C-alpha positions in Angstrom: 19.4 -20.1 -18.3 17.6 -17.9 -20.7 16.1 -14.6 -19.6 14.1 -12.1 -21.9 13.2 -8.4 -21.8 9.5 -8.1 -22.5 7.6 -4.8 -21.5 3.8 -5.4 -22.6 2.2 -2.2 -24.2 -0.1 -0.1 -21.8 -4.2 -0.5 -22.3 -6.3 2.4 -21.2 -8.3 1.7 -18.6 -11.5 2.8 -20.0 -14.7 1.7 -18.8 -15.4 -1.0 -21.7 -11.6 -2.4 -21.3 -12.1 -2.6 -17.0 -16.0 -4.5 -17.9 -14.4 -6.9 -20.3 -11.0 -7.9 -18.6 -11.0 -7.4 -14.9 -12.1 -10.7 -12.8 -12.6 -11.3 -9.4 -14.0 -14.2 -7.5 -17.7 -15.1 -7.7 -20.1 -12.7 -5.5 -17.1 -10.2 -5.6 -17.4 -7.1 -7.7 -14.7 -4.7 -8.8 -15.3 -0.7 -9.1 -13.2 2.0 -9.8 -12.5 4.1 -5.9 -10.4 6.6 -7.4 -9.1 7.8 -10.9 -6.7 10.1 -12.2 -4.2 9.9 -9.4 -1.2 10.0 -11.8 1.0 7.7 -10.0 -0.5 5.8 -6.4 2.1 3.7 -5.0 1.5 2.5 -1.2 -1.8 2.6 0.4 -2.6 3.1 4.1 -6.2 3.6 5.8 -6.5 6.2 9.0 -9.1 5.3 12.1 -12.0 7.4 10.6 -11.6 5.5 7.3 -9.8 8.1 5.2 -7.6 6.5 2.4 -3.9 7.6 2.0 -1.8 7.0 -1.5 1.9 8.2 -1.8 2.9 9.4 -5.3 6.6 8.5 -5.9 6.8 10.3 -9.2 4.9 13.4 -7.9 6.3 13.4 -4.9 3.5 13.7 -2.1 0.9 12.1 -0.2 -3.0 12.1 -1.5 -5.8 11.9 1.0 -9.5 10.4 -0.4 -12.7 10.5 1.7 -16.0 8.4 0.7 -18.5 10.9 2.5 -21.5 9.2 1.1 -20.8 5.5 1.3 -21.2 4.9 -2.3 -17.6 3.0 -2.7 -16.2 6.1 -4.6 -13.8 8.8 -3.5 -15.5 12.3 -3.6 -13.0 14.3 -2.1 -9.5 14.2 -2.8 -6.3 16.2 -2.2 -2.6 16.4 -1.4 -1.7 16.4 2.2 1.9 16.2 2.2 5.0 16.6 -0.3 8.7 15.3 -0.2 10.8 14.0 -3.1 10.7 10.3 -3.6 8.1 10.0 -1.3 7.1 6.0 -1.1 6.2 4.4 2.0 3.4 5.4 4.5 2.2 3.8 7.6 -0.6 4.8 10.1 -0.5 4.7 13.5 -3.9 5.8 15.3 -3.3 9.7 15.0 0.4 9.4 13.8 1.5 9.1 10.2 5.2 7.8 9.2 6.3 8.7 5.6 9.7 7.3 4.2 11.9 8.8 1.1 14.8 7.1 -0.3 16.9 8.4 3.0 14.4 9.9 5.2 11.6 9.0 7.5 8.8 11.3 8.8 6.3 11.5 11.2 3.4 13.7 11.0 0.2 14.5 13.4 -3.3 13.4 11.6 -5.6 16.6 11.9 -9.5 15.7 12.9 -10.2 16.1 9.2 -7.4 13.8 8.2 -5.0 16.0 6.5 -1.4 15.9 8.0 0.0 18.6 10.4 3.5 19.4 9.9 6.1 16.7 9.0 8.7 16.1 11.1 12.0 14.3 10.0 13.2 11.6 12.2 15.7 9.6 10.6 17.7 10.9 7.4 20.7 8.7 6.8 18.9 5.2 5.3 21.3 4.0 2.7 21.6 4.8 -1.0 18.9 3.3 -3.3 20.5 2.2 -6.2 18.3 -0.2 -7.8 15.7 -0.5 -5.2 14.8 3.0 -4.2 11.1 2.2 -3.1 11.6 2.0 0.9 8.4 0.8 2.9 7.6 1.6 6.9 5.3 -0.2 8.8 4.2 0.2 12.8 5.0 -3.3 14.2 2.5 -4.5 17.2 5.6 -4.5 19.3 5.5 -0.4 19.1 8.3 -0.2 17.1 9.1 0.7 13.2 10.0 -1.2 10.9 11.4 0.0 7.4 12.4 -2.3 4.4 15.9 -1.2 2.4 16.0 -3.0 -0.9 19.4 -3.7 -2.4 21.6 -1.4 -4.7 21.8 -4.3 -7.3 20.5 -7.0 -8.8 22.9 -9.6 -7.0 25.9 -8.5 -5.5 28.1 -7.9 -2.2 26.8 -4.8 -0.4 29.1 -2.4 1.2 26.4 -1.1 3.4 25.2 -3.6 5.5 21.7 -1.8 5.9 21.1 -2.4 2.2 19.0 -5.8 1.5 17.5 -5.8 5.0 14.4 -5.1 7.0 15.6 -2.5 10.0 14.1 -1.7 13.2 14.0 1.5 15.1 12.2 3.1 18.0 8.9 5.4 17.1 11.2 8.4 17.6 13.5 7.2 14.6 16.4 6.3 17.5 18.2 2.9 18.3 17.7 1.8 14.6 19.5 -1.8 14.2 19.2 -4.6 11.6 16.1 -7.0 12.3 16.8 -9.4 9.0 19.0 -9.4 6.1 19.4 -10.9 2.9 16.1 -9.5 1.3 17.0 -8.3 -1.8 13.5 -6.0 -1.7 10.9 -7.0 0.5 8.5 -4.3 -0.7 5.6 -5.7 1.3 5.2 -6.9 4.4 2.6 -7.4 7.5 1.8 -9.2 10.8 -0.5 -11.9 10.9 -3.7 -10.6 12.8 -3.7 -13.4 15.0 -0.5 -14.8 15.3 1.3 -11.5 15.2 4.2 -13.1 13.1 5.9 -11.2 10.7 5.4 -12.2 7.0 7.1 -10.7 3.9 7.0 -11.2 0.1 10.8 -10.6 -1.6 11.6 -9.9 -4.9 13.7 -12.8 -6.6 17.0 -12.2 -8.8 16.8 -11.0 -12.3 18.5 -12.7 -15.4 18.5 -16.3 -13.9 15.8 -17.4 -16.4 12.2 -17.0 -17.2 11.2 -19.6 -14.7 13.9 -19.2 -12.1 14.3 -17.7 -8.9 10.8 -17.5 -7.6 9.0 -14.5 -5.4 9.4 -16.0 -2.3 7.3 -15.4 1.0 9.3 -15.1 3.8 8.4 -15.6 7.6 10.9 -12.9 9.1 12.2 -13.2 12.2 15.0 -11.3 14.3 18.5 -12.0 13.7 17.8 -14.8 10.6 19.5 -14.3 7.2 17.7 -14.8 3.9 20.0 -15.8 1.6 20.6 -13.3 -1.0 22.7 -12.4 -3.0 24.2 -16.2 -3.1 21.3 -18.5 -2.2 17.9 -18.1 -3.9 14.6 -20.2 -3.8 15.0 -23.3 -1.8 18.4 -23.2 -1.1 19.3 -23.1 -4.5 22.8 -21.5 -5.2 23.6 -18.3 -7.6 25.9 -19.2 -10.2 27.0 -15.6 -10.7 28.4 -14.7 -7.2 30.5 -16.3 -4.4 30.0 -15.4 -0.8 33.1 -13.5 0.6 36.0 -14.8 2.2 36.4 -18.8 2.6 32.6 -19.2 3.0 31.4 -21.9 0.8 27.6 -21.3 -1.1 27.0 -24.4 0.7 27.9 -23.0 4.2 26.1 -19.7 3.3 22.7 -21.8 2.4 23.1 -23.8 5.7 23.2 -20.5 7.6 20.4 -19.0 5.6 16.3 -19.4 6.2 14.5 -20.5 3.3 11.0 -19.2 2.0 8.0 -21.0 3.2 6.2 -20.4 -0.3 7.0 -19.2 -3.7 5.3 -17.5 -6.6 5.4 -17.2 -10.2 9.2 -15.9 -10.9 9.2 -12.2 -12.1 5.9 -11.4 -10.8 6.9 -8.8 -9.0 5.6 -8.6 -5.4 4.6 -5.2 -3.8 2.4 -4.3 -1.0 0.9 -7.0 1.4 -1.9 -6.8 3.6 -3.6 -9.4 6.0 -7.3 -9.3 5.6 -8.8 -8.5 9.1 -11.9 -7.2 8.0 -15.2 -8.8 8.3 -17.0 -7.9 4.8 -15.5 -11.0 3.2 -16.3 -14.5 3.8 -14.8 -15.8 7.1 -12.3 -17.9 5.3 -10.6 -14.7 4.2 -9.8 -13.8 7.8 -6.1 -14.2 8.4 -5.5 -14.7 4.6 -2.8 -12.0 2.8 -3.3 -10.2 0.1 -0.4 -9.4 -2.2 -0.3 -6.8 -5.3 1.8 -8.3 -7.7 3.4 -5.4 -10.3 4.4 -7.2 -13.0 7.0 -8.4 -14.7 9.9 -7.2 -17.4 12.1 -10.0 -17.3 10.4 -12.8 -18.2 8.3 -14.4 -21.6 5.6 -14.7 -20.8 5.1 -11.8 -19.2 3.9 -12.8 -15.1 2.3 -10.7 -12.4 -0.3 -7.8 -13.1 -2.6 -9.4 -10.3 -3.6 -9.7 -6.8 -2.5 -12.8 -5.0 -4.4 -14.4 -2.2 -2.4 -16.5 0.4 -4.3 -19.0 2.2 -3.3 -19.3 5.8 -4.4 -22.4 8.2 -3.6 -22.5 11.4 -1.7 -19.5 11.3 0.7 -20.9 8.6 0.8 -20.3 5.0 -0.9 -23.0 3.1 -1.0 -21.8 -0.8 -0.9 -18.8 -3.0 -3.5 -18.2 -5.9 -4.3 -15.4 -8.2 -7.3 -13.4 -6.7 -7.6 -10.3 -9.1 -6.6 -11.1 -12.8 -7.2 -10.0 -16.1 -5.0 -7.1 -15.8 -2.6 -8.8 -18.1 -3.8 -9.8 -21.6 -2.2 -11.7 -25.0 -3.7 -11.2 -28.0 -2.3 -12.6 -31.6 1.6 -12.7 -29.9 1.5 -9.2 -28.5 0.9 -8.5 -24.6 -0.8 -5.8 -23.2 -1.3 -4.5 -19.4 -4.6 -2.7 -18.1 -2.6 -1.7 -14.9 0.6 -2.6 -13.0 -0.5 -2.7 -9.6 1.6 -1.6 -6.2 -0.5 -0.4 -3.4 -3.0 -2.9 -1.2 -5.1 -1.8 1.8 -8.3 -3.3 3.7 -10.6 -0.3 3.6 -12.9 0.3 6.8 -15.5 -0.9 5.2 -14.0 -4.2 4.7 -13.6 -3.8 1.0 -10.1 -4.5 -0.6 -8.5 -1.3 -2.1 -5.8 -1.7 -5.0 -3.8 0.8 -6.6 -2.9 0.6 -10.1 0.5 3.2 -10.5 0.8 3.2 -14.3 -2.9 4.5 -15.0 -3.4 6.4 -11.9 -6.4 4.4 -10.3 -7.4 2.7 -7.4 -9.9 -0.2 -7.6 -11.9 -1.4 -4.9 -13.1 -5.3 -4.3 -16.3 -5.8 -2.5 -17.9 -9.0 -1.5 -21.7 -8.9 -2.4 -22.8 -11.5 0.2 -25.1 -14.6 -0.5 -28.6 -12.7 0.1 -27.6 -10.3 -2.7 -28.0 -11.1 -6.4 -24.7 -12.2 -8.2 -23.1 -9.6 -10.1 -22.3 -10.1 -14.0 -21.2 -6.3 -14.0 -21.4 -3.4 -11.6 -23.5 -0.5 -11.9 -20.9 1.7 -10.1 -19.0 4.3 -12.1 -15.9 2.7 -13.7 -16.6 -0.6 -12.6 -15.9 -4.2 -14.1 -17.3 -7.5 -14.8 -15.5 -10.8 -14.6 -14.2 -11.3 -17.9 -13.3 -14.8 -18.8 -9.6 -15.7 -18.2 -7.2 -16.0 -21.3 -6.5 -19.5 -22.2 -2.5 -19.6 -21.0 -1.9 -23.1 -22.1 1.3 -21.7 -24.3 3.1 -21.4 -20.3 2.9 -25.0 -19.7 5.0 -28.0 -21.2 3.3 -30.7 -22.8 1.8 -33.5 -20.4 4.5 -35.9 -18.8 3.4 -38.9 -20.6 4.0 -37.5 -24.1 7.6 -36.7 -22.9 8.8 -40.0 -21.0 9.0 -43.1 -22.9 8.4 -46.5 -21.1 10.9 -49.6 -21.6 8.5 -51.9 -22.6 4.8 -52.1 -23.6 3.2 -53.0 -20.4 0.3 -50.1 -19.6 -1.0 -49.4 -16.3 -4.9 -49.2 -15.8 -5.9 -46.1 -14.0 -8.8 -45.3 -13.1 -11.1 -42.5 -10.5 -14.3 -43.1 -8.8 -14.9 -39.2 -8.8 -17.8 -37.9 -11.4 -16.6 -37.1 -14.5 -17.6 -33.2 -14.1 -19.6 -31.2 -12.0 -18.1 -32.5 -9.0 -20.7 -32.1 -5.9 -19.7 -29.7 -2.8 -20.6 -32.5 -1.0 -17.8 -35.1 -2.2 -14.8 -34.0 -0.2 -12.9 -34.7 -3.3 -14.4 -31.8 -4.8 -13.6 -29.3 -2.1 -11.0 -27.3 -4.0 -10.9 -24.7 -0.9 -9.6 -27.8 0.8 -6.7 -28.5 -1.5 -8.2 -31.8 -2.3 -7.8 -33.3 -5.6 -9.4 -36.6 -7.1 -9.0 -40.1 -6.1 -7.2 -42.3 -8.3 -6.7 -46.3 -8.5 -3.9 -47.8 -10.4 -4.0 -51.7 -11.3 -1.4 -53.7 -13.5 -3.6 -55.2 -16.6 -5.3 -58.1 -14.8 -4.1 -57.4 -11.7 -4.7 -56.0 -8.1 -4.2 -52.7 -7.0 -0.9 -51.2 -6.8 -1.5 -47.9 -5.3 -4.3 -45.3 -4.3 -3.4 -41.3 -4.5 -4.8 -38.0 -5.0 -3.4 -35.8 -7.7 -3.3 -34.4 -10.9 -2.6 -31.9 -13.9 -4.6 -29.9 -15.9 -4.1 -29.6 -19.5 -5.8 -26.6 -20.0 -3.9 -25.1 -17.1 -4.3 -21.6 -17.0 -2.9 -19.5 -13.8 -5.3 -21.0 -11.5 -4.3 -24.3 -12.0 -1.4 -25.8 -10.0 0.9 -28.7 -11.1 1.3 -31.3 -7.9 4.5 -33.4 -8.3 3.9 -36.1 -5.8 6.0 -39.2 -6.2 5.0 -42.1 -4.5 7.6 -45.0 -4.1 5.9 -47.7 -2.6 2.9 -50.2 -3.4 -0.4 -50.0 -1.3 -2.7 -46.8 -0.3 -0.3 -43.8 0.0 -2.3 -40.6 -0.1 -0.8 -37.2 -0.3 -1.8 -34.8 2.5 -4.4 -32.6 1.1 -2.1 -29.4 1.9 0.9 -31.3 0.3 3.9 -32.3 1.3 6.2 -30.0 2.7 9.8 -29.4 1.6 11.4 -30.3 4.5 13.4 -33.5 4.3 11.7 -34.9 7.1 8.6 -36.2 5.5 6.5 -38.0 8.3 3.6 -38.9 5.9 3.5 -40.5 3.5 7.0 -42.3 4.1 9.0 -42.2 1.1 7.0 -39.7 -0.6 8.4 -36.1 -2.0 7.0 -33.2 -3.2 8.1 -30.9 -6.2 7.5 -27.3 -6.8 4.6 -26.7 -9.0 4.7 -24.5 -12.3 3.8 -21.3 -10.1 7.1 -21.7 -7.8 5.4 -23.2 -4.5 4.7 -26.6 -3.2 1.1 -28.0 -2.2 -1.1 -30.7 -3.9 -4.3 -28.5 -5.0 -7.3 -29.7 -6.4 -9.3 -29.0 -9.4 -10.3 -25.4 -10.1 -11.5 -24.0 -13.7 -11.6 -20.3 -14.0 -15.0 -19.3 -13.5 -16.2 -18.4 -17.1 -14.0 -21.1 -18.6 -16.6 -23.9 -18.2 -15.2 -27.1 -18.0 -11.3 -28.5 -17.8 -9.8 -31.7 -18.5 -7.5 -33.1 -16.0 -4.8 -35.6 -16.7 -4.1 -37.8 -13.8 -0.4 -39.8 -15.2 1.2 -42.6 -13.3 4.7 -44.1 -13.9 5.7 -47.7 -12.7 10.0 -46.8 -12.3 12.9 -50.0 -12.2 14.5 -47.6 -9.5 13.9 -45.2 -6.9 14.8 -41.5 -8.2 17.4 -39.5 -6.2 15.6 -36.2 -6.3 15.8 -33.8 -3.4 12.2 -32.0 -2.1 11.5 -29.1 -3.9 12.7 -30.5 -7.1 11.3 -29.0 -10.2 8.9 -30.9 -13.0 11.7 -30.6 -15.5 14.0 -32.0 -12.8 11.6 -35.1 -12.2 11.1 -35.9 -15.9 14.8 -35.7 -16.8 15.5 -38.2 -13.9 12.6 -40.9 -15.1 13.9 -41.1 -18.5 15.3 -44.5 -19.0 13.6 -46.0 -16.1 9.7 -46.2 -16.7 8.7 -49.8 -17.0 4.9 -48.9 -17.6 2.6 -45.9 -17.5 -0.9 -45.2 -17.6 -3.6 -42.2 -17.1 -7.3 -41.3 -16.4 -8.8 -38.4 -18.1 -11.4 -36.2 -16.1 -13.3 -33.2 -16.5 -14.5 -30.8 -14.0 -16.2 -27.4 -13.7 -17.7 -27.4 -10.8 -17.3 -23.7 -9.5 -17.4 -23.2 -5.7 -19.2 -20.3 -3.7 
């Protein structure tokens, strides 16, 4: 395992830099809601639309109002102060605030400011490495407080560290709700199912591409692995459980995450979208602010991620707001380290950058309005092209794995070469479908058909499926990918691996909007044995296991420049 310390240099968020770099999906505009805020961290929105931001370094809460409806805060003032102020929650006319050790409540006045703060908890555990407590009011009317670990990976002496605790609204009856959560700053309840989800920070120093950021369904009484188990049931090599408990036993008693994301992306605040201003398929999806890594080369994070939900369950994670991280001449820079995220009263998405003191506003323009290439609002940005990050990925598998004999497979596809029409079901990237592939032996019959592929010019918006079809005949991977559970009903004998972003799933072709056509390589290998790989294996695991067992291989290369609305 190889780890790096790499801290990109900070870039100033001038209007020119914002316009050149920040990128949102088509028909979304990005503008500056407020600036010169020093250190805005967690965000909350009141019933009257007032926006609140905590400032950890300043030790206060600021309130912001957009009184004329132009998408920009025209009233900003500090309304409460305590050292280390971080978490904030609004429940009707009551505000809840949390510092390292204390929880406060305050009434909200008619003008949106806070009344006198009353301390209701004064003995949360020591901070250590993770002092940033967050707080929320659950749909059950109880307070939930995230208490991070004091260390990277260790046996805690206080059982409340590395947990989510629950308490009554007056601070009484506090108890551990879920444990084994290293640092779950962002958590929220799905607006329809009322199920609690949280994004946990992975362990540092396990490698640049190890320890995914974990999306968990957080349930009462469950343990989530830390510090001895990480990712999809992997053992932490540097620590052993207490007493006679083995790592295998600890793993068996721990709950695995549902999805993963790029290691070291540093997930912060999380908010489900329950507004009406975005297209309907956004409702019930989650947005997560990724602050950015210091323990990875190349860096990760510095973006807003959208977690797509279907039938009340998380399906996939993908970048939504990007461009804050840049690379020029081998030097990395960042335009912002994102921390807070909230849905405004008008349905726009608010995103706080705690390094440059800016809160951004992401709004949907709608099909009836002209598509924006740049915003006319003060400090706003256009969607700058995503920079090519091919260096993040390895060479295609055909160039890595040798065949035992010279026979080649003939691989073809009925999909259009470019510009996939939206009426073609294989072009619907929103449904996570990829292209149909037909495989034949030279002069022989079809061996299999499948969906899947790998983008050679991947960038950060492409995902690398690792489906493995082990039987001849027709076997289509599920449009939503194969789950990591060992019991896979369809197709029999198939397994799904972890992609380069750390999650499972079979994503279709989706080149970033400004880039133009991307090349996609569909690669098929005939093996002389069934590989003994567990669900959730990495690409490197797969290629290593294939060495010496490849009878024939083939590929088809297509391009796609379809840009969905």
